[in-house]
DSSP file (Angstrom, degrees, kcal/mol; ACC not computed):
  #  RESIDUE AA STRUCTURE BP1 BP2  ACC     N-H-->O    O-->H-N    N-H-->O    O-->H-N    TCO  KAPPA ALPHA  PHI   PSI    X-CA   Y-CA   Z-CA
    1    1 A X     >        0   0    0      0, 0.0     4,-2.1     0, 0.0     5,-0.2   0.000 360.0 360.0 360.0  93.2   21.0   63.0  -25.0
    2    2 A X  H  >  +     0   0    0      1,-0.2     4,-2.1     2,-0.2     5,-0.1   0.853 360.0  51.6 -61.7 -34.6   18.0   62.1  -27.2
    3    3 A X  H  > S+     0   0    0      2,-0.2     4,-2.4     1,-0.2    -1,-0.2   0.898 108.5  51.2 -70.4 -36.6   16.1   65.2  -26.2
    4    4 A X  H  > S+     0   0    0      1,-0.2     4,-2.3     2,-0.2    -1,-0.2   0.900 110.3  50.1 -62.3 -40.6   19.0   67.4  -27.1
    5    5 A X  H  X S+     0   0    0     -4,-2.1     4,-2.4     2,-0.2    -2,-0.2   0.884 109.8  50.5 -63.1 -38.9   19.3   65.7  -30.5
    6    6 A X  H  X S+     0   0    0     -4,-2.1     4,-2.3     2,-0.2    -2,-0.2   0.929 111.4  47.6 -67.5 -42.4   15.6   66.2  -31.2
    7    7 A X  H  X S+     0   0    0     -4,-2.4     4,-2.2     1,-0.2    -1,-0.2   0.898 110.8  52.3 -63.5 -38.9   15.9   69.9  -30.3
    8    8 A X  H  X S+     0   0    0     -4,-2.3     4,-2.4     1,-0.2    -2,-0.2   0.919 110.7  47.0 -63.8 -43.5   18.9   70.2  -32.5
    9    9 A X  H  X S+     0   0    0     -4,-2.4     4,-2.6     1,-0.2    -1,-0.2   0.887 112.2  50.8 -67.3 -35.4   17.1   68.6  -35.5
   10   10 A X  H  X S+     0   0    0     -4,-2.3     4,-2.4     2,-0.2    -1,-0.2   0.879 109.8  49.4 -67.9 -36.1   14.1   70.9  -34.9
   11   11 A X  H  X S+     0   0    0     -4,-2.2     4,-2.5     2,-0.2     5,-0.2   0.943 114.2  45.5 -68.0 -45.2   16.3   74.0  -34.8
   12   12 A X  H  X S+     0   0    0     -4,-2.4     4,-3.2     1,-0.2     5,-0.3   0.917 112.2  52.1 -62.4 -43.4   18.0   72.9  -38.1
   13   13 A X  H  X S+     0   0    0     -4,-2.6     4,-2.8     2,-0.2     5,-0.2   0.934 110.1  47.7 -59.2 -45.7   14.6   72.1  -39.6
   14   14 A X  H  X S+     0   0    0     -4,-2.4     4,-2.5     2,-0.2    -2,-0.2   0.933 114.6  46.6 -61.5 -45.8   13.2   75.6  -38.7
   15   15 A X  H  X S+     0   0    0     -4,-2.5     4,-2.9     1,-0.2   123,-0.3   0.917 113.8  48.0 -62.9 -43.6   16.4   77.3  -40.1
   16   16 A X  H  X S+     0   0    0     -4,-3.2     4,-3.0     2,-0.2    -2,-0.2   0.892 112.0  49.0 -68.1 -38.8   16.3   75.2  -43.3
   17   17 A X  H  X S+     0   0    0     -4,-2.8     4,-2.6    -5,-0.3     5,-0.2   0.922 112.7  48.5 -66.0 -42.2   12.5   75.9  -43.8
   18   18 A X  H  X S+     0   0    0     -4,-2.5     4,-2.5    -5,-0.2    -2,-0.2   0.957 114.1  46.0 -60.6 -46.9   13.1   79.6  -43.3
   19   19 A X  H  X S+     0   0    0     -4,-2.9     4,-3.2   115,-0.3     5,-0.2   0.924 113.1  50.3 -59.0 -47.0   16.1   79.5  -45.7
   20   20 A X  H  X S+     0   0    0     -4,-3.0     4,-2.2     1,-0.2    -1,-0.2   0.893 112.2  45.7 -61.0 -42.1   14.1   77.5  -48.3
   21   21 A X  H  X S+     0   0    0     -4,-2.6     4,-2.4     2,-0.2    -1,-0.2   0.907 114.9  47.8 -68.5 -41.0   11.1   79.8  -48.1
   22   22 A X  H  X S+     0   0    0     -4,-2.5     4,-2.5    -5,-0.2   109,-0.3   0.898 112.4  49.5 -67.1 -40.7   13.4   82.9  -48.4
   23   23 A X  H  X S+     0   0    0     -4,-3.2     4,-2.8     2,-0.2     5,-0.3   0.921 110.4  51.6 -65.0 -42.1   15.3   81.4  -51.3
   24   24 A X  H  X>S+     0   0    0     -4,-2.2     4,-2.2    -5,-0.2     5,-2.0   0.942 112.0  44.6 -55.2 -50.7   12.0   80.6  -53.0
   25   25 A X  I  <>S+     0   0    0     -4,-2.4     5,-3.2     3,-0.2     6,-0.3   0.913 118.1  45.1 -62.5 -40.6   10.7   84.1  -52.7
   26   26 A X  I  <5S+     0   0    0     -4,-2.5     5,-0.2     1,-0.2    -2,-0.2   0.839 125.2  28.6 -73.2 -33.6   14.1   85.6  -53.8
   27   27 A X  I  <5S+     0   0    0     -4,-2.8    -3,-0.2    -5,-0.2    -2,-0.2   0.517 135.7  15.9-112.1  -6.9   14.8   83.3  -56.8
   28   28 A X  I  X5S+     0   0    0     -4,-2.2     4,-1.8    -5,-0.3     5,-0.2   0.588 125.2  38.3-126.4 -57.7   11.4   82.3  -58.1
   29   29 A X  I  ><S+     0   0    0     -5,-2.0     4,-2.9     1,-0.2     5,-0.2   0.957 117.3  46.6 -69.8 -49.1    8.5   84.4  -56.8
   30   30 A X  H  ><S+     0   0    0     -5,-3.2     4,-2.3    -6,-0.3    -1,-0.2   0.939 113.7  47.3 -62.7 -49.0   10.2   87.9  -56.8
   31   31 A X  H  4 S+     0   0    0     -6,-0.3     4,-0.3    -5,-0.2    -1,-0.2   0.879 114.0  48.8 -55.9 -38.0   11.7   87.5  -60.3
   32   32 A X  H >< S+     0   0    0     -4,-1.8     3,-1.4     1,-0.2     4,-0.3   0.917 110.3  51.2 -67.1 -45.4    8.3   86.2  -61.6
   33   33 A X  H >< S+     0   0    0     -4,-2.9     3,-1.8     1,-0.3    -2,-0.2   0.884 103.8  59.1 -58.1 -39.7    6.5   89.2  -59.9
   34   34 A X  T 3< S+     0   0    0     -4,-2.3    -1,-0.3     1,-0.3    -2,-0.2   0.589  93.7  65.3 -73.7  -8.0    8.9   91.6  -61.6
   35   35 A X  T <  S+     0   0    0     -3,-1.4    -1,-0.3    -4,-0.3    -2,-0.2   0.591  89.8  85.9 -86.1  -9.8    7.9   90.4  -65.0
   36   36 A X  S <  S-     0   0    0     -3,-1.8    -3,-0.0    -4,-0.3     6,-0.0  -0.403  94.1 -90.8 -82.1 165.7    4.4   91.8  -64.4
   37   37 A X     >  -     0   0    0     -2,-0.1     4,-2.9     1,-0.1     5,-0.2  -0.275  48.5 -96.8 -68.4 166.7    3.4   95.4  -65.1
   38   38 A X  H  > S+     0   0    0      1,-0.2     4,-2.3     2,-0.2    75,-0.3   0.885 122.3  46.6 -56.6 -46.7    3.8   97.8  -62.2
   39   39 A X  H  > S+     0   0    0     73,-0.4     4,-2.6     2,-0.2    71,-0.4   0.932 115.3  45.2 -62.1 -49.3    0.3   97.7  -61.0
   40   40 A X  H  > S+     0   0    0      2,-0.2     4,-2.4     1,-0.2    -2,-0.2   0.914 111.8  53.3 -64.7 -41.5    0.0   93.8  -61.1
   41   41 A X  H  X S+     0   0    0     -4,-2.9     4,-2.2     1,-0.2    -1,-0.2   0.930 112.4  44.4 -56.8 -47.7    3.4   93.4  -59.5
   42   42 A X  H  X S+     0   0    0     -4,-2.3     4,-1.4    -5,-0.2    -1,-0.2   0.896 112.3  51.8 -65.6 -41.8    2.3   95.7  -56.6
   43   43 A X  H  X S+     0   0    0     -4,-2.6     4,-0.8    -5,-0.2    -2,-0.2   0.869 112.3  46.8 -63.1 -36.4   -1.0   93.9  -56.4
   44   44 A X  H  X S+     0   0    0     -4,-2.4     4,-1.5     1,-0.2    -2,-0.2   0.870 105.3  59.6 -71.4 -39.2    0.7   90.5  -56.2
   45   45 A X  H  X S+     0   0    0     -4,-2.2     4,-2.9    -5,-0.2     5,-0.3   0.866  96.6  61.8 -61.4 -39.3    3.2   91.6  -53.6
   46   46 A X  H  X S+     0   0    0     -4,-1.4     4,-2.5     1,-0.2    -1,-0.2   0.954 109.6  34.9 -55.0 -63.4    0.6   92.6  -50.9
   47   47 A X  H  X S+     0   0    0     -4,-0.8     4,-1.9     1,-0.2     5,-0.2   0.860 118.5  53.9 -63.9 -35.1   -1.1   89.2  -50.3
   48   48 A X  H  X S+     0   0    0     -4,-1.5     4,-2.4     2,-0.2    -1,-0.2   0.929 111.5  43.7 -62.4 -47.9    2.2   87.4  -50.8
   49   49 A X  H  X S+     0   0    0     -4,-2.9     4,-2.7     1,-0.2     5,-0.2   0.917 110.3  56.3 -62.7 -46.2    4.0   89.5  -48.2
   50   50 A X  H  X S+     0   0    0     -4,-2.5     4,-0.6    -5,-0.3    -1,-0.2   0.891 114.1  39.2 -55.1 -42.6    1.0   89.2  -45.8
   51   51 A X  H  X S+     0   0    0     -4,-1.9     4,-1.3    -5,-0.2     3,-0.5   0.914 116.1  51.6 -74.5 -44.9    1.1   85.4  -45.8
   52   52 A X  H  X S+     0   0    0     -4,-2.4     4,-3.0     1,-0.2     5,-0.3   0.839  99.9  60.5 -65.1 -37.7    4.9   85.1  -45.9
   53   53 A X  H  X S+     0   0    0     -4,-2.7     4,-1.6     1,-0.2    -1,-0.2   0.821 103.3  50.5 -68.1 -28.0    5.7   87.3  -42.9
   54   54 A X  H  X S+     0   0    0     -4,-0.6     4,-2.1    -3,-0.5    -1,-0.2   0.956 115.5  42.3 -71.2 -49.4    3.8   85.2  -40.4
   55   55 A X  H  X S+     0   0    0     -4,-1.3     4,-2.5     1,-0.2    -2,-0.2   0.942 118.9  42.5 -62.3 -49.5    5.5   82.0  -41.5
   56   56 A X  H  X S+     0   0    0     -4,-3.0     4,-2.2     1,-0.2    -1,-0.2   0.871 112.2  53.4 -70.7 -34.3    9.0   83.3  -41.8
   57   57 A X  H  X S+     0   0    0     -4,-1.6     4,-2.0    -5,-0.3    -1,-0.2   0.919 111.3  47.0 -61.9 -44.4    8.8   85.3  -38.7
   58   58 A X  H  X S+     0   0    0     -4,-2.1     4,-2.9     2,-0.2     5,-0.3   0.913 111.7  50.0 -64.3 -45.8    7.7   82.3  -36.7
   59   59 A X  H  X S+     0   0    0     -4,-2.5     4,-2.4     1,-0.2     5,-0.3   0.897 111.4  48.1 -62.2 -40.3   10.4   80.1  -38.2
   60   60 A X  H  X S+     0   0    0     -4,-2.2     4,-1.9    -5,-0.2    -1,-0.2   0.899 114.8  45.8 -64.9 -41.1   13.2   82.6  -37.5
   61   61 A X  H  X S+     0   0    0     -4,-2.0     4,-2.6    -5,-0.2    -2,-0.2   0.951 116.6  44.2 -69.7 -49.5   12.0   83.0  -33.9
   62   62 A X  H  X S+     0   0    0     -4,-2.9     4,-2.5     2,-0.2     5,-0.2   0.947 115.8  45.7 -59.6 -51.6   11.6   79.3  -33.2
   63   63 A X  H  X S+     0   0    0     -4,-2.4     4,-2.3    -5,-0.3    -1,-0.2   0.903 115.0  47.6 -64.1 -40.4   14.8   78.2  -34.8
   64   64 A X  H  X S+     0   0    0     -4,-1.9     4,-2.8    -5,-0.3     5,-0.2   0.941 111.6  50.1 -63.2 -48.1   16.8   81.0  -33.1
   65   65 A X  H  X S+     0   0    0     -4,-2.6     4,-2.4     1,-0.2    -2,-0.2   0.899 112.4  47.3 -59.3 -43.8   15.3   80.2  -29.7
   66   66 A X  H  X S+     0   0    0     -4,-2.5     4,-2.2     2,-0.2    -1,-0.2   0.922 112.9  48.7 -65.2 -43.3   16.1   76.4  -30.0
   67   67 A X  H  X S+     0   0    0     -4,-2.3     4,-2.4    -5,-0.2    -2,-0.2   0.888 110.0  51.3 -66.7 -37.9   19.6   77.2  -31.1
   68   68 A X  H  X S+     0   0    0     -4,-2.8     4,-2.9     2,-0.2    -1,-0.2   0.937 110.4  50.6 -60.9 -44.9   20.1   79.6  -28.2
   69   69 A X  H  X S+     0   0    0     -4,-2.4     4,-2.4    -5,-0.2    -2,-0.2   0.911 109.6  49.6 -55.4 -44.2   18.9   76.9  -25.9
   70   70 A X  H  X S+     0   0    0     -4,-2.2     4,-1.8     2,-0.2     6,-0.4   0.901 112.6  47.7 -63.7 -42.8   21.3   74.3  -27.4
   71   71 A X  H  X S+     0   0    0     -4,-2.4     4,-3.3     1,-0.2    -1,-0.2   0.939 110.9  51.4 -62.5 -45.0   24.2   76.8  -27.0
   72   72 A X  H  < S+     0   0    0     -4,-2.9    -2,-0.2     1,-0.2    -1,-0.2   0.906 117.4  38.4 -59.2 -41.4   23.2   77.5  -23.4
   73   73 A X  H  < S+     0   0    0     -4,-2.4    -1,-0.2    -5,-0.2    -2,-0.2   0.729 131.0  27.2 -85.7 -20.0   23.1   73.8  -22.5
   74   74 A X  H  < S-     0   0    0     -4,-1.8    -3,-0.2    -5,-0.2    -2,-0.2   0.667  85.6-139.1-112.8 -21.7   26.1   72.7  -24.5
   75   75 A X     <  +     0   0    0     -4,-3.3     2,-0.9    -5,-0.4    -4,-0.2   0.698  48.9 151.2  60.4  21.4   28.3   75.7  -24.7
   76   76 A X    >>  -     0   0    0     -6,-0.4     3,-1.8     1,-0.2     4,-0.8  -0.772  39.5-152.3 -79.9 107.7   29.0   74.8  -28.3
   77   77 A X  H 3> S+     0   0    0     -2,-0.9     4,-2.4     1,-0.3     5,-0.2   0.694  87.9  71.2 -60.2 -22.0   29.6   78.2  -29.8
   78   78 A X  H 3> S+     0   0    0      1,-0.2     4,-2.4     2,-0.2    -1,-0.3   0.852  95.4  53.0 -64.7 -30.9   28.4   77.1  -33.2
   79   79 A X  H <> S+     0   0    0     -3,-1.8     4,-2.7     2,-0.2    -1,-0.2   0.905 108.3  50.3 -65.2 -41.3   24.9   77.0  -31.9
   80   80 A X  H  X S+     0   0    0     -4,-0.8     4,-2.5     2,-0.2     5,-0.2   0.926 110.7  49.1 -62.8 -46.0   25.2   80.5  -30.7
   81   81 A X  H  X S+     0   0    0     -4,-2.4     4,-2.5     1,-0.2    -2,-0.2   0.937 112.4  48.0 -61.6 -47.0   26.5   81.6  -34.2
   82   82 A X  H  X S+     0   0    0     -4,-2.4     4,-2.3     1,-0.2    -1,-0.2   0.901 112.3  49.3 -58.4 -42.1   23.6   79.8  -35.9
   83   83 A X  H  X S+     0   0    0     -4,-2.7     4,-2.9     1,-0.2     5,-0.2   0.893 110.9  48.9 -67.3 -37.9   21.1   81.4  -33.5
   84   84 A X  H  X S+     0   0    0     -4,-2.5     4,-2.1     2,-0.2    -2,-0.2   0.929 110.9  51.1 -68.4 -42.1   22.5   84.9  -34.0
   85   85 A X  H  < S+     0   0    0     -4,-2.5     4,-0.3    -5,-0.2    -2,-0.2   0.933 116.3  40.3 -55.4 -48.4   22.4   84.4  -37.8
   86   86 A X  H >< S+     0   0    0     -4,-2.3     3,-1.4     1,-0.2     4,-0.3   0.909 115.6  50.1 -70.2 -42.5   18.8   83.3  -37.8
   87   87 A X  H >X S+     0   0    0     -4,-2.9     3,-1.8     1,-0.3     4,-0.7   0.778  94.9  74.9 -66.3 -27.2   17.8   85.8  -35.2
   88   88 A X  H 3X S+     0   0    0     -4,-2.1     4,-2.0     1,-0.3    -1,-0.3   0.724  79.8  73.5 -59.5 -21.9   19.4   88.6  -37.2
   89   89 A X  H <> S+     0   0    0     -3,-1.4     4,-2.4    -4,-0.3    -1,-0.3   0.830  90.6  57.6 -60.5 -32.8   16.5   88.3  -39.6
   90   90 A X  H <> S+     0   0    0     -3,-1.8     4,-2.6    -4,-0.3    -2,-0.2   0.982 112.3  35.6 -70.3 -54.6   14.3   90.1  -37.1
   91   91 A X  H  X S+     0   0    0     -4,-0.7     4,-3.2     2,-0.2     5,-0.4   0.904 118.3  53.6 -66.4 -34.6   16.3   93.4  -36.6
   92   92 A X  H  X>S+     0   0    0     -4,-2.0     4,-2.7     1,-0.2     5,-1.2   0.950 112.9  44.1 -60.8 -47.5   17.3   93.3  -40.4
   93   93 A X  I  <>S+     0   0    0     -4,-2.4     5,-2.7    -5,-0.2     4,-0.3   0.904 115.6  48.1 -63.1 -44.4   13.7   93.0  -41.3
   94   94 A X  I  <5S+     0   0    0     -4,-2.6     5,-0.2    -5,-0.2    -2,-0.2   0.934 123.9  27.7 -62.4 -49.4   12.6   95.7  -38.9
   95   95 A X  I  <5S+     0   0    0     -4,-3.2    -2,-0.2    -5,-0.2    -3,-0.2   0.768 133.2  27.8 -89.8 -27.8   15.2   98.3  -39.7
   96   96 A X  I  <5S+     0   0    0     -4,-2.7     4,-0.5    -5,-0.4    -3,-0.2   0.861 129.1  28.9 -97.6 -46.7   16.0   97.5  -43.4
   97   97 A X  I >><S+     0   0    0     -5,-1.2     4,-2.6    -4,-0.3     3,-0.7   0.871 105.9  67.4 -88.7 -38.3   12.9   96.0  -44.9
   98   98 A X  H 3><S+     0   0    0     -5,-2.7     4,-3.0     1,-0.3     5,-0.2   0.843  96.0  56.9 -59.5 -38.0   10.0   97.4  -42.9
   99   99 A X  H 3> S+     0   0    0     -5,-0.2     4,-1.8     2,-0.2    -1,-0.3   0.911 111.0  44.4 -54.6 -40.7   10.5  101.0  -44.3
  100  100 A X  H <> S+     0   0    0     -3,-0.7     4,-2.4    -4,-0.5    -2,-0.2   0.935 113.2  51.7 -67.2 -46.3   10.2   99.6  -47.8
  101  101 A X  H  X S+     0   0    0     -4,-2.6     4,-3.2     1,-0.2     5,-0.2   0.924 108.5  50.7 -56.4 -45.8    7.2   97.5  -46.7
  102  102 A X  H  X S+     0   0    0     -4,-3.0     4,-2.0     1,-0.2    -1,-0.2   0.908 110.8  48.9 -62.1 -41.8    5.4  100.5  -45.1
  103  103 A X  H  X S+     0   0    0     -4,-1.8     4,-0.9    -5,-0.2    -1,-0.2   0.895 114.0  46.1 -66.0 -38.7    5.9  102.5  -48.3
  104  104 A X  H  < S+     0   0    0     -4,-2.4     3,-0.4     1,-0.2    -2,-0.2   0.909 113.4  48.8 -68.5 -39.6    4.5   99.7  -50.4
  105  105 A X  H  < S+     0   0    0     -4,-3.2    -2,-0.2     1,-0.2    -1,-0.2   0.807 105.3  58.8 -67.8 -28.7    1.6   99.1  -48.1
  106  106 A X  H  < S+     0   0    0     -4,-2.0     2,-0.2    -5,-0.2    -1,-0.2   0.768  90.6  85.0 -71.3 -25.3    0.8  102.8  -48.1
  107  107 A X  S  < S-     0   0    0     -4,-0.9     2,-0.1    -3,-0.4     3,-0.1  -0.557  97.6-100.2 -77.3 141.2    0.4  102.8  -51.9
  108  108 A X    >   -     0   0    0     -2,-0.2     3,-2.3     3,-0.2    -1,-0.1  -0.418  46.7-100.7 -62.4 132.0   -3.1  101.8  -53.0
  109  109 A X  T 3  S+     0   0    0      1,-0.3   -66,-0.1    -4,-0.2    -1,-0.1  -0.250 107.7  14.8 -55.2 135.7   -3.0   98.1  -54.1
  110  110 A X  T 3  S+     0   0    0    -71,-0.4    -1,-0.3   -72,-0.2   -71,-0.1   0.439  97.2 106.8  83.3  -0.5   -2.9   97.8  -57.9
  111  111 A X    <   +     0   0    0     -3,-2.3    -3,-0.2   -72,-0.1   -72,-0.1  -0.185  49.6 158.8-102.8  40.9   -1.9  101.5  -58.3
  112  112 A X        +     0   0    0     -5,-0.1   -73,-0.4     4,-0.1     2,-0.2  -0.206  11.6 167.4 -67.1 154.3    1.8  100.7  -59.2
  113  113 A X     >  -     0   0    0    -75,-0.3     4,-2.2   -74,-0.1     5,-0.2  -0.784  57.8 -71.9-146.5-170.4    4.1  103.1  -61.1
  114  114 A X  H  > S+     0   0    0     -2,-0.2     4,-2.2     1,-0.2     5,-0.2   0.888 131.5  54.8 -63.7 -36.8    7.7  103.4  -61.8
  115  115 A X  H  > S+     0   0    0      1,-0.2     4,-2.0     2,-0.2    -1,-0.2   0.893 106.7  50.7 -62.2 -38.3    8.3  104.3  -58.1
  116  116 A X  H  > S+     0   0    0      2,-0.2     4,-2.9     1,-0.2    -1,-0.2   0.916 107.6  52.8 -64.0 -41.6    6.6  101.2  -57.0
  117  117 A X  H  X S+     0   0    0     -4,-2.2     4,-2.5     1,-0.2    -2,-0.2   0.912 108.5  50.1 -61.5 -42.3    8.7   99.1  -59.3
  118  118 A X  H  X S+     0   0    0     -4,-2.2     4,-2.3     2,-0.2    -1,-0.2   0.903 112.3  48.2 -62.0 -41.8   11.9  100.6  -57.8
  119  119 A X  H  X S+     0   0    0     -4,-2.0     4,-2.7     2,-0.2    -2,-0.2   0.907 111.4  49.3 -65.0 -41.7   10.6   99.8  -54.3
  120  120 A X  H  X S+     0   0    0     -4,-2.9     4,-2.4     2,-0.2    -2,-0.2   0.901 111.3  49.5 -65.1 -38.8    9.7   96.3  -55.3
  121  121 A X  H  X S+     0   0    0     -4,-2.5     4,-1.8     2,-0.2    -2,-0.2   0.935 112.7  47.4 -66.4 -44.1   13.2   95.8  -56.8
  122  122 A X  H  X S+     0   0    0     -4,-2.3     4,-2.2     1,-0.2    -2,-0.2   0.913 110.2  52.8 -60.3 -45.2   14.8   97.2  -53.7
  123  123 A X  H  X S+     0   0    0     -4,-2.7     4,-2.5     1,-0.2    -1,-0.2   0.922 107.0  52.8 -57.3 -47.2   12.6   94.9  -51.5
  124  124 A X  H  X S+     0   0    0     -4,-2.4     4,-1.5     1,-0.2    -1,-0.2   0.874 108.7  49.2 -59.6 -40.8   13.7   91.9  -53.6
  125  125 A X  H  X S+     0   0    0     -4,-1.8     4,-0.8     2,-0.2    -1,-0.2   0.897 112.3  47.8 -65.2 -40.1   17.4   92.7  -53.0
  126  126 A X  H >X S+     0   0    0     -4,-2.2     4,-1.1     1,-0.2     3,-0.5   0.867 108.3  55.5 -69.1 -36.0   16.9   93.1  -49.3
  127  127 A X  H 3X S+     0   0    0     -4,-2.5     4,-1.7     1,-0.2    -1,-0.2   0.847  98.2  61.8 -66.7 -31.3   14.9   89.9  -49.1
  128  128 A X  H 3X S+     0   0    0     -4,-1.5     4,-2.1     1,-0.2    -1,-0.2   0.836  97.8  58.4 -60.3 -32.7   17.9   88.0  -50.7
  129  129 A X  H <X S+     0   0    0     -4,-0.8     4,-2.5    -3,-0.5    -1,-0.2   0.889 103.1  53.2 -63.8 -37.6   19.9   89.0  -47.6
  130  130 A X  H  X S+     0   0    0     -4,-1.1     4,-2.5    -3,-0.2    -2,-0.2   0.907 107.1  51.3 -62.0 -40.9   17.3   87.2  -45.5
  131  131 A X  H  X S+     0   0    0     -4,-1.7     4,-2.7  -109,-0.3    -2,-0.2   0.910 110.1  49.1 -62.2 -42.5   17.8   84.1  -47.6
  132  132 A X  H  X S+     0   0    0     -4,-2.1     4,-2.4     2,-0.2    -2,-0.2   0.890 111.3  49.0 -67.2 -39.0   21.5   84.3  -47.1
  133  133 A X  H  X S+     0   0    0     -4,-2.5     4,-2.3     2,-0.2    -2,-0.2   0.938 113.2  47.9 -66.5 -44.1   21.2   84.7  -43.3
  134  134 A X  H  X S+     0   0    0     -4,-2.5     4,-2.4     2,-0.2  -115,-0.3   0.913 112.6  47.6 -62.2 -42.8   18.8   81.8  -43.2
  135  135 A X  H  X S+     0   0    0     -4,-2.7     4,-2.4     1,-0.2    -1,-0.2   0.918 112.8  49.3 -63.8 -42.2   21.1   79.5  -45.3
  136  136 A X  H  X S+     0   0    0     -4,-2.4     4,-2.4    -5,-0.2     5,-0.2   0.900 111.1  50.2 -63.3 -38.4   24.1   80.4  -43.3
  137  137 A X  H  X S+     0   0    0     -4,-2.3     4,-2.3     2,-0.2    -2,-0.2   0.906 111.3  47.4 -67.5 -41.1   22.3   79.7  -40.1
  138  138 A X  H  X S+     0   0    0     -4,-2.4     4,-2.2  -123,-0.3    -1,-0.2   0.913 113.3  48.8 -65.5 -41.3   21.1   76.3  -41.2
  139  139 A X  H  X S+     0   0    0     -4,-2.4     4,-2.0     2,-0.2    -2,-0.2   0.923 111.8  47.8 -65.0 -43.1   24.5   75.4  -42.4
  140  140 A X  H  X S+     0   0    0     -4,-2.4     4,-2.7     1,-0.2    -1,-0.2   0.906 112.8  49.8 -64.2 -41.3   26.3   76.5  -39.2
  141  141 A X  H  X S+     0   0    0     -4,-2.3     4,-2.2     2,-0.2    -1,-0.2   0.878 107.9  52.7 -66.4 -34.7   23.7   74.6  -37.2
  142  142 A X  H  X S+     0   0    0     -4,-2.2     4,-0.9     2,-0.2    -1,-0.2   0.898 111.3  46.8 -65.8 -38.7   24.2   71.5  -39.2
  143  143 A X  H >X S+     0   0    0     -4,-2.0     4,-1.0     1,-0.2     3,-0.7   0.904 109.3  55.1 -66.7 -42.2   27.9   71.7  -38.6
  144  144 A X  H >< S+     0   0    0     -4,-2.7     3,-0.7     1,-0.2    -2,-0.2   0.899 102.6  57.2 -58.3 -41.1   27.2   72.3  -34.8
  145  145 A X  H 3< S+     0   0    0     -4,-2.2    -1,-0.2     1,-0.2     3,-0.2   0.831 114.0  38.2 -61.0 -31.9   25.1   69.0  -34.8
  146  146 A X  H << S+     0   0    0     -4,-0.9     2,-0.4    -3,-0.7    -1,-0.2   0.464 112.6  59.4 -99.2  -5.1   28.1   67.0  -36.0
  147  147 A X    <<  -     0   0    0     -4,-1.0     2,-0.5    -3,-0.7    -1,-0.2  -0.691  67.6-173.0-126.2  76.5   30.8   68.9  -34.1
  148  148 A X              0   0    0     -2,-0.4    -3,-0.1    -3,-0.2    -4,-0.0  -0.607 360.0 360.0 -75.2 119.0   30.1   68.6  -30.4
  149  149 A X              0   0    0     -2,-0.5    -1,-0.2    -5,-0.1   -72,-0.0   0.424 360.0 360.0 -93.1 360.0   32.5   70.8  -28.6
């Protein structure tokens, strides 16, 4: 089924891009941001977050939707697991990360203090969970591609 394979590759690509972006933020951008003083770290977080949320949200939604479709048409439970792992980023972001985002956004940009640094540190730890969910989703989908049940 060539169309099925194309959709499978697109789902894996979306999951891998999501995971790659999340890992980059967690292991390069966030640690670099935390070397800045409080005000500069907060000022950097705002535009970075604004740009990243659109890309990562779309990748999670597209990859999960494609994986759900693959599960629905193949009944390969690995696609369902991959879809759930990737889709889990939406409620995790909404319920765990958004309260931190709202507090950071409510602070005037560039007006960081010790409280802002604590929030940014907490945000970074939460974002690492998104990277793990994305990486696990991509890995499970890759296995699903090669293990047709």
